[in-house]
C-alpha positions in Angstrom: 68.8 84.2 105.7 71.1 86.9 106.9 71.4 85.2 110.3 72.2 81.9 108.5 75.0 83.6 106.6 76.3 85.1 109.7 76.3 81.7 111.4 78.1 80.2 108.4 80.7 82.9 108.4 81.3 82.5 112.2 81.5 78.7 111.8 83.9 79.1 108.9 86.0 81.6 110.9 86.7 83.8 107.9 88.5 87.1 107.7 89.0 89.7 104.9 88.5 93.3 104.3 87.5 96.1 102.0 90.2 98.6 101.4 89.1 102.1 102.2 85.8 101.9 100.3 87.3 100.0 97.4 85.1 97.2 96.1 86.0 94.2 94.0 84.0 91.3 92.8 84.1 88.3 95.2 85.7 85.3 93.5 83.1 82.5 93.4 85.1 79.5 94.4 87.3 80.3 97.3 86.7 81.9 100.7 88.7 84.4 102.7 91.4 83.3 105.2 90.4 81.6 108.5 90.4 83.9 111.5 92.2 81.2 113.6 95.3 81.7 111.5 95.3 85.4 112.3 95.1 84.7 116.0 91.7 86.3 116.0 88.3 84.9 117.0 85.1 85.3 115.1 84.9 89.0 115.5 81.7 90.8 114.5 83.9 92.9 112.2 84.8 89.8 110.3 81.2 89.1 109.3 80.9 92.1 107.1 84.1 92.0 105.1 84.9 90.3 101.9 87.9 89.7 99.6 88.7 93.3 99.2 90.6 94.8 96.3 92.3 92.9 93.5 96.1 93.3 93.2 97.7 93.4 89.8 101.4 92.6 89.3 103.6 95.7 89.1 100.9 98.1 90.3 101.8 100.1 93.5 98.9 101.0 95.7 98.7 103.8 98.3 96.0 103.4 100.9 95.3 104.7 104.4 94.4 102.7 107.4 91.7 104.7 109.3 89.4 104.5 112.3 86.7 103.3 109.9 88.5 100.2 108.7 87.6 96.7 109.9 89.7 95.5 112.8 90.9 92.1 114.0 90.2 91.1 117.6 93.5 92.6 118.7 92.0 96.0 117.5 94.5 96.4 114.6 93.0 97.8 111.4 93.4 95.9 108.1 92.7 96.0 104.4 92.2 92.8 102.3 93.5 92.2 98.8 93.5 89.2 96.5 95.4 88.1 93.4 95.9 85.0 91.2 99.1 83.1 90.8 100.2 79.9 89.2 102.1 77.2 91.0 105.8 77.9 90.9 105.6 81.6 90.4 107.5 83.7 92.9 105.2 86.0 94.9 106.7 89.2 96.3 104.7 91.6 98.5 106.1 94.7 100.1 104.3 97.1 102.5 106.1 100.3 103.3 105.1 103.2 105.5 106.6 106.0 107.6 103.3 106.4 109.5 102.5 102.9 110.6 104.4 99.7 111.4 103.4 97.5 108.4 102.3 93.9 108.9 101.5 91.5 106.1 99.6 88.2 106.0 99.4 85.8 103.0 96.9 83.0 102.5 96.9 80.5 99.6 94.2 78.8 97.8 91.7 77.1 100.2 92.5 79.7 102.8 95.8 78.0 103.7 98.0 80.3 105.9 101.4 80.7 104.1 103.3 83.6 105.6 103.3 86.7 107.7 105.9 89.4 108.2 106.5 92.4 110.3 109.9 93.9 109.7 111.7 92.2 106.8 111.1 95.0 104.3 113.6 97.5 103.0 112.9 100.1 105.7 113.3 99.5 109.5 109.6 98.7 110.0 108.5 97.7 106.5 107.0 94.2 105.8 108.1 91.9 102.9 107.0 88.4 101.9 108.7 86.5 99.2 107.8 82.9 98.5 107.1 80.4 95.7 103.4 79.8 95.0 102.7 76.2 96.2 99.5 75.9 94.0 97.7 77.7 91.3 94.7 79.7 92.4 93.5 82.8 94.3 95.6 84.2 97.1 94.6 86.7 99.8 96.7 89.4 101.5 95.9 91.3 104.6 97.7 94.6 105.0 97.7 95.3 108.7 99.6 97.3 111.3 101.5 95.8 114.1 100.1 98.3 116.7 96.4 98.8 117.3 96.6 102.6 117.8 98.3 103.3 114.5 96.5 104.9 111.6 98.2 106.2 108.4 99.2 105.8 104.8 101.1 102.9 103.4 102.3 101.7 100.0 101.7 98.1 98.8 103.5 96.6 95.9 102.9 93.1 94.4 105.2 91.3 92.0 105.0 87.9 90.3 108.1 86.4 88.9 108.5 83.2 86.9 110.4 80.5 88.7 113.9 79.6 87.3 113.6 76.5 85.2 117.2 75.6 85.0 117.2 76.1 81.3 118.3 79.7 80.9 120.7 80.5 78.0 124.3 79.8 79.0 123.4 77.3 81.7 122.9 73.5 81.8 121.5 71.6 84.7 118.5 70.2 86.3 116.2 71.9 88.8 117.5 71.2 92.3 121.1 70.8 91.2 123.9 73.3 91.0 123.9 74.7 87.5 127.0 74.1 85.3 128.2 76.9 83.0 127.8 76.2 79.3 130.6 78.0 77.5 130.0 79.3 73.9 131.8 77.6 71.1 134.8 79.5 69.6 134.1 81.2 66.3 134.7 79.2 63.2 138.0 79.9 61.6 138.0 81.3 58.1 140.2 80.2 55.2 143.8 81.0 55.8 143.3 81.6 59.6 145.5 79.4 61.5 
């Protein structure tokens, strides 16, 4: 049975990770991201890892990449995380560190590769991904380092924002069009005001 599972995992080409001993329940209806999207083959490391730790909006995590963490075939250590988002929500992920060169991967529902980033964050080497969720479901994040020899602490923040609907107070317009300002009505004049 274990050999059958290993063959299935290798055939599916999956990747994921457990963040420094943190465990989280594996979501039942979606798999980890495909290894091909990571530029990695079916590494033996990838057989033993799962979804990783759940991310909650607004919660900042601090974790450490160590020599004991799973590695991709390029020998870079990684941690895996997951979260749920609804279609149209804006996903913002930031990975900061002064000890490693942060690298982020984002996969959507059905293990679809969505984005990766190396140096778009606020610091010179920090990683940042911002995009609108293309579908509702479970998303997976790999927090990685750009250089295989690096080990150290990083901070990961995750934010979900509602998409602008075009119907905010003070604005008229339709989605996809330039909004038109809606000016307030002048106050009603009282008796004797002229």
